[in-house]
C-alpha positions as CSV (number, residue, x, y, z in Angstrom):
1,M,69.8,29.3,-226.1
2,E,67.7,32.2,-227.3
3,I,65.1,34.1,-225.3
4,A,62.4,32.4,-227.3
5,G,63.6,29.0,-226.3
6,I,63.8,29.9,-222.7
7,A,60.3,31.4,-222.9
8,A,59.0,28.2,-224.4
9,I,60.5,26.2,-221.6
10,G,58.9,28.6,-219.1
11,A,55.5,28.2,-220.7
12,G,55.8,24.4,-220.7
13,L,56.8,24.4,-217.0
14,A,53.8,26.6,-216.2
15,A,51.5,24.2,-218.0
16,I,53.0,21.1,-216.3
17,G,52.7,22.8,-212.9
18,A,49.1,23.7,-213.5
19,G,48.3,20.1,-214.6
20,I,49.9,18.8,-211.4
21,G,48.1,21.3,-209.3
22,V,44.7,20.7,-210.7
23,G,45.3,16.9,-210.5
24,N,46.1,17.2,-206.8
25,I,43.0,19.4,-206.2
26,G,40.8,16.9,-208.0
27,A,42.2,13.9,-206.2
28,K,41.9,15.4,-202.8
29,A,38.3,16.6,-203.6
30,M,37.3,13.1,-204.7
31,E,38.8,11.7,-201.5
32,A,37.0,14.2,-199.4
33,M,33.7,13.5,-201.2
34,A,34.1,9.8,-200.6
35,R,34.6,10.4,-196.9
36,Q,31.8,12.9,-196.5
37,P,29.1,12.5,-199.2
38,E,26.9,15.0,-197.6
39,M,29.4,17.8,-198.4
40,V,29.6,17.1,-202.1
41,G,28.1,20.5,-203.2
42,E,30.3,22.6,-201.0
43,L,33.4,20.6,-201.9
44,R,32.7,20.8,-205.6
45,T,32.3,24.6,-205.4
46,N,35.6,25.0,-203.5
47,M,37.4,22.6,-205.8
48,L,36.3,24.6,-208.9
49,I,37.3,27.9,-207.4
50,A,40.8,26.5,-206.4
51,A,41.2,24.9,-209.9
52,A,40.3,28.2,-211.6
53,L,42.9,30.1,-209.5
54,V,45.6,27.6,-210.4
55,E,44.7,27.8,-214.1
56,G,44.7,31.6,-213.9
57,V,48.2,31.7,-212.5
58,A,49.3,29.2,-215.2
59,L,47.7,31.3,-217.9
60,F,49.4,34.4,-216.6
61,A,52.8,32.6,-216.6
62,V,52.3,31.4,-220.2
63,V,51.3,34.9,-221.4
64,V,54.4,36.4,-219.7
65,A,56.6,33.7,-221.3
66,I,55.1,34.4,-224.7
67,I,55.6,38.1,-224.4
68,Q,59.2,37.6,-223.4
69,G,59.8,35.4,-226.5
């Protein structure tokens, strides 16, 4: 397998990992909001920050995989 093929697999795995991570963040945030509705604002802010960090790491991994390919 060429380096480009391996880089494409790495980029795909990064995207899948980010999707799973953001999904887990969203699910747990919704669960927390259902349990404590008065904390919705703070939970939403923390959820968005955590999702942005996960997406940032995934974007970095995709860029590195593309540069390698």
